[in-house]
N, C-alpha and C positions, 0 to 999 in steps of 0.2 A: 362684748358678748361673742361667744363661739358656739357652734353646733357640733354634735358628734359627726365624725367623718363617715360619709356614706359609702365611700369607695370599697372598703372591705366587705360590705354587705352585697355588693354587686359583682363579686367574683363568681365564676371565672370569666364570664362573657365580656366584662368591662375591659379586659386586656386587649380585645379586638377593636376597640374604638380608636379611630385615628385622630380625632379632634383633641382639643385642649380641655383638660379637666383640672379644676382648682377648688379644693375644699376651702370653705370660709373666705371666699373672695370678698374684699370690702367693696360694696357697691357705690360708696361715695367716690370712688376713683372713676366711675363710669357715668353717673348722672350729671346733667348740666348744673343742677343745684349744688353739686359736690357735698351731698349729705346722704345719710342712710347707713343702716347696719349691713352685715355680711349676707352673702348667699351661702346656704349650707353646702351646695355643690354647684359650681359654675361650669357650664359646658359650652364650648364653641366648636361646633361640628366642622369637619374638614370639607364636607360637601353634602348634597342632598341624600346620597346613598348612606353616608355615615350617620346623618340625622335619623333616617328611617330605621336603620339598624338599632340605634340607641333607644328610640322610643318603642320599638317593637319588643325589646328585651327588658326595658325598665318596668319593674313591678307597678301595677296599676294603682296601688295604694300610695305611691310616692307622688307628691304634688309636683306639677311642672308649671313654671311661670316663664313667659317669653318677654324679653325686653328688647327694644331697638337701640337707637343711639343715645337714649336717655334724656331727650330734650323735654318731653311732655310728661315727666315722671317724677313723683315724690316717693322715695322709699323711706319707710318709717325706721326709727332708730334701732328697733329690735331685729331688723333684717327679714329675710325670707327663708323659711324652711323648705326642704325638698330641693329640686333642681331648678336652676335659673339658666335658660338658654338664650344666648345672644349670637346671632349670625355675624360672621366677619366678611369684610369686603373681598378677602382672598378667595373664599369659596362661593360667595353669593353677591358679587359685585359686578357682574357682567352687564354689558349693554349691546343689544343687537338690533340693527335697523331692519325692519321687515317691509314688505310691500303694503300698499294702501295706507301710507302715512302712519304706520304702526311701529312701535318699539317694544322689544322684550327686555325687561330689566330685572336684575337681581334685587331682592328686598333689603339687602344691607347697604345699598347705595343711598347717599344723602339725596334729599329731594332736589337740591340745587343742581346736582350733577345730572339728574334726569332732565331737568329743564334745559340745561346747557346742551346735552347730547341731542335732544329733540330740535333745539334751535339750529344747531350746526348741520343737522340733517334736513333742514327746511320743513320741519313739522311744527306747526303752530298749535296752540290750544293747551300747552302745558306750562306756559310762562308763570302761572300762579304758583307753581312749586318753588319758584325763586324766592318767594316771600315766606316760605314755611320752613322753620328749623326742624331738623329731624331726618329720619330715613323713610324709605318707601314702605317697609313693613308696617311701621306705625301709621303712615298715611292711609294704607289700605284698611287697617283695623278700625280707625276712627273716622274714616271719610274726611280726611283733612282737606281744608279749603281756605281760601282768602280772596279778597278782591273780586267777589262775585262768582267764583268758580269752585267746584268741589271735585274730589277724586272720582266719585261715582259717575260723573259726566264723561270721563275719559277712559276708565278701566274697562277692558273687554273681558278678560278672564285672568285667573291666577292659578298657580300651582301651589299645593300645600301638602304637608305631611301630617296625617292625623295622629292622635294620641296612640293609636294602635300600630303606627308605623307604616300606614298605607299612603302612597303618593296619589293624590287626586287632583283633578282640574275643576275649578269652580267658576261659574259664569257670574256676570254682574248681578243677575237676578238672584243667584244663590246666596249672595251676600246680604240681600235685603237691607240696603243702605237707608239710613235716616240721618238727621242732622247730627254730625259728630259722633256717629256710632254705626256699627254693622252688626249683623246677626248671623254670621257664618258659623260653620261647625265649631263647637266648643272644644278648645284645646288644640286646634290645628295650628301648625306653624307655617306661615306663608314663606315661600322660597323664591318665587319669581312672578312677574305679572306682565301682561300685554296691554299697552295703551294705544288708543287711536286718536290722532289729531286731524288736522286738515292742512293743506299746502300753504306754505308761507315763504317769504324771502328771509334767509338767515340774518342778513344785516338789520332788517326791520324788527325781527323777533328779538335779537340780541339787544337792540336799542330799547325796546320795551322792557326787557329784563333789567337793564341798567336803571331805568326810571323806577322800577319796583324796588330795586336795591336802595336807591337814594331816598325814596319815600319811607322805606322801612327804617333805615339808619337814622333818619331825621325825626322819627316819631316813636321809636321803640328802643329800649336799653339793650341793644344787641351785643355790647361788649361785657355785660354784667353776668354774674352767676344767677341765672334765672331759668325757669322751666317753660317760658313762653306764655302765651295767653292762658290766664288762670281759670276764668269762669266763662261758661257759655253765655251768649247773648240771649236774654229772655225775649220772648216774642214781643215785638214792638218797642224794645229798649236796647240801648248799648250798655254793656256792663260797666265800661270805664266811666261813663257819665253818672250812672247810679252810684258808683263807688266814690267818685269825686264829690258829688252832691251830699253824700253821707259823711263828708269830712274825713275821708280816709287817705287822701293823697299824702304820701310821706310818712304814714303811720308806721311805728316801729314796735316790734315785740322781740326782745332778746337781740339776736343778731340778724333778724329778718326785717325787711322794710317793703312797704308798698311803694313802687316806683313813682317818683315825682314827674318823670317824663311821660309815663303811660300807666294809668291807675290799674289796669287789668294785668299788670305784671308784678309778681312778688320777687324780691331780690334777697340773695344771701350776701350780706355785707362783708363776709369774710369768715366769721366763726359761728354762723348759725347752725342749729341742729334741725332735724326734720320736725321736731316738736315745735320749735320756734315758728317755722314756716306754716305748719298746719294750724297752729294756734292763731297766727296772724290771719290766715285765710278765713277761719271760722269767726274771728272778731269782725272782719269785713262783712261777712254774710249776716252776722247779727245786726250790725249797724244799718246795712242796706234794708233789711227786713223791717227794722224799727222805723226807719225814715220813709220808706217807699211802699212797704207792704209787699215787696217782691222777694222771692227766695232764689238767690243765685245758685246755680248748679256748677259743681266743679267740672272744668274741662280737663285739667291736669289729672292724670291717673295717680291715685294714692294707693299704695299697696304695702303689705308686710305687717309686722307686729310692732305694737308700741313697746318701748322699753318698760319694764315692770314699774307700775305706779306712776307712769307718765303718759296717761291717756289724754286724748283730746275729745271733748264733747261737741256734738253738732250744735252749731249756733251758740255754744258755751252756756246752754240753758241748764244743763245738769239733768236733762230728762232722757235724751237719746245719745247713745255712744256711737261714734264713728268706729265700728268694729274692725278688727284685723281681717284681711281677706286671704 
C-alpha cells in the first residue's frame, strides 16, 4: 500500500525544513514488532526549532502522529496517513546534570540510558527505567513504570512543541498523570524533560540496575520481536495470571504467539502481520473475559488503518470494531 506524496502540497515552505523527510516510509522497519504499513510522510526534525517551524507551517487539516522508539506500538497493516514524526537522538538525545539531583534529558533517549546517566551522576530514583524498553518521549506520554515506580513520581517539567508550533513548558501537574496515561496538550510533541531523584552512591545504584536487568532477562522475552507488556493490569489482578489461567500461554494466530515465558507479551515469530498480532490480542481478551469476567485493556498503543477487508473486531464478537485512529 502507498499513499499520495505530500511533499508537493507543502511547497514552497517545506524546502526550508532541515530535517529528514521520507514519503511512504515503511514503519515495519521502526517498530519492535517489525510489522505495520507505511507513513504517508515520515519526518525527523533536525532540532526543536526545526520541529516548531514545520508544525507552524503544516496545514492544520493534515494529521500528525508522533512515535518514539517503537517498543510499545502496533502499527496496523494499512499504515498511517498524514505526517509521522519521530525524534532522533542526534537532535533530541542530550543529557545534562543539574543541581538538586536533577537531570535534563532529550526525549529521543532510550530509558535505559537515562537510568545509567542518573546512576553515574549519583542520582537515585530512576533505576526503574532500566526495566522499561523504549524512549523517554513514550515514557512521558504513557507514565511508564515498573517495579513499583512511575514516571510521574520523578518528572518535574517538560518542554514540548504544540501543534501550532509554539514551544511551551509543562509542569507535572499539567500532565494530569494516571495509570499508564497522561492528559497533556493534545498533539504536543515532547522534546526534553527534567527529572529529580535523590542522592545515592553510583556503585550501589548500578548494582541495583544489574539486578533489574537480570530479573527482566530471566522472566521476559527480551530478545524476541515484541512490543513489551501488552495489557494493563486490571485492579486487583495481574494480566499474565489471567491470561495463563484462560489457557492462552503459547497460543498462536498466524505468525504471532503469546509468549510461553511471560503471558503478557505477544511475539512476532518471524512472518507475522499486524493483523495476526491484533487478532491474537483480541482472542486473548475474549478468553479472559469468558473465563474470569474481566476485560483486559490494551497497554500497547495500536494505531493506523486496517488493510481493506482485514479488520479486527473487539473481543472478536462481531459487535464492536476496533476502528482506525
